[in-house]
N, C-alpha and C positions, 0 to 999 in steps of 0.2 A: 683531385676528382675522389668522390665516393668510391667504397668497393659496393660489388652488387650487394645487395640485401642488409647493407650498412645504413642508419640513419643519416641523411645529406645534414653538413654541418648548417645550415640555415633553417632547419624544421625541427626544432625541440622534442625529445622524448615527450610524448603525453604524461606520463609516471614522475617526470620532474617539476612540474607545473601544479600549483596548487589550485584549487576553486576559486579562490579570492581574485586571483591573475586570470585565470581563464573567465570569469565573469567582467573582468574589467574589459578585456578584449572582446569577450562576445557584446559588451553594449556599445563596441566602436565599429562593428558590422562584421568582427572576425568568423568566419566561416568554420576555421578548423575548430575554434575553440569551442564553438556550440555544438560541434560533433563530439568532440572529447567531453563534456559536460554530460550529452545525451549516452555518449557509451559507458560513462563511468556509471550514471545513476539511475539509468533506464532499467536495469534487472533488479534494483532494489525498488523501484516503484511497480514494476509488474507484478513481484510479489507479493507486495501488499494488495493490489488491486483485484489479481486473481481470488487470491483467499477470501478477502472482503465480500467482491462479487460473487463468489464461487462459479466463474464463469472465464475462461481464457481469454475468448474476443473480448467479452467485456473488460476486462482488464488491461488487456492490447490497447484498446479504446480510449480507456484513463489516461494509460500512459501518453499515449499519441496528445490527445487533448492537453495533459498537462504540460506538455513541453511547449506545444501553439501557446497557451496561455503564459507560461513564464519566460520564455523568449519576448511576445509582446511586453510584459511586464518588468523585464530584469532591470530596467532603469529604477524600478521604483525599491529595488532588494538595498534594504539598509548596512546588511551586514555579507558581503560577500563573500565570504567562507562558508555561511551558514546555508548556501544553497540547497543544499541536500534536503535539511529539514523544513524549508521554506518550498522545496517543490514537492514533498510528501505533505505538506498542508494543504497546498493547491490538488493534489490526488486526494487525499480525503475527503476535502470538500466537493469532487466530482462523484466521487463513490456515494457519500450523503444525500447527495441529489439524487441518484441513480436509484438507490434504496428507498427511498421515500415515492418515486415514480411507479417502482415495483410493488410499493405496499397501498397505492393508490389504485393501479391497476388489479391488484388482488382483491381489493372491495369492491370494484365496479366486475369481478366477476372474471376478469382476461386473465389466461393463462401466462405464467412467463414460460420461457423457452426452456429446455430442460438443460439441468447443471452439469458442466463434465468437470467441475473442479471442488466439489463441496468435500468435507472432511472425510466424510466417507469414502467419496470415490478417488481421493489422495492417500489413504492412508495404506499402511504396509498390509502386502497380502498375506504377512503372518497372522495379522489380527484374527482372532478366535471371531466366530459368527455373531455370537453375542457382545461384544464390543463393537462390532461394525454395526451392529442394529442399534447401539447407543450413539456411535456417532451418526447414524443417521438421524436420529431422535432428536440430536442436539443441535443438527443441521435445522431442521423444522423449527425447534425453538429458535434459535438466531434470528430465523427470519421473521418471526413474531415477534421480536423485542423492539424497541424501537432504535432506529439508526444511530444513534449517539453511544448508545448503552453497548450495542452489535461492535460497532468501529472500535471503540477502548476495549473490550472482552479480546476481541479475536488479536488486536494489535498486541497487547498483553500477554493473553495465555495461550494463543497458537504462535503469533510471531515471534515471541519472546524480548519485545523492545522494552528499554526500560523506563520506568515510570515517567522520566521528564520527557523522551524522546514521544511517548505516546502523548502527552498533555501537551507540545507542540508541533504535532501530528494534527492533532484533533482542535487546535485553534483554541484550549482553554487553559485554567489552573491545574496545578499539581493538584488540589484539593477536590475541584471537579470531577476530574479524570480518576480519581480515586473512589469517589460518590458512584461515578457510572459503572466503574469495574466491579464494584462490591453489588450494587442493584444486580447487575449481571449475574454474579455469582450467586447471589441468592435464588433466583430465577434458576439457574443449571443446578443447583444443587437438591433444591426441591423436586425435581424431574428428572433428571439423569445422574447415572454411577459412571465417572469417567474412568477411562483407562489410565491407568497411574501414571504414563508418560504425558499427560494431559491435563493433570491437576494439581 
């Protein structure tokens, strides 16, 4: 008999099981494995969603939609150990759709809801007013960029993801993601002087 608070013998510790095994179990309908996959990767996807969409509620919706789609399509995942990158690709695709819809609404003159997770809003309280103003300008510029450039730039320059991970999340080649980031860098450098910790 297990002691109170101890892990029951028939229920393995989540940390002891790799993503590949969890995916295989989840494909067979194991709800516990799906729950572990969600808990293991939701925070990472939420950070991406919030940062790219500048909205906590939109980021949370993207995470929920990502897991709904991901669990429906789990049988199509070729490399179960790469589930995190695969889920990130789904999330970025959903973000891209939302950004394009927001751009269309802007063209039609429909207002976006106030953002609660812009770079300026999430910045340190110790930032000087001129640095905060630069971040607000950067936020506005990023919304005017093509979605693919904005996403690649944010994942690399703000989230600090390695180029290979950015390319995977964007569903494109390393060369393509480098071009997108360079194009976004050129726009940023023309208009904004970044605080040193973001440049």
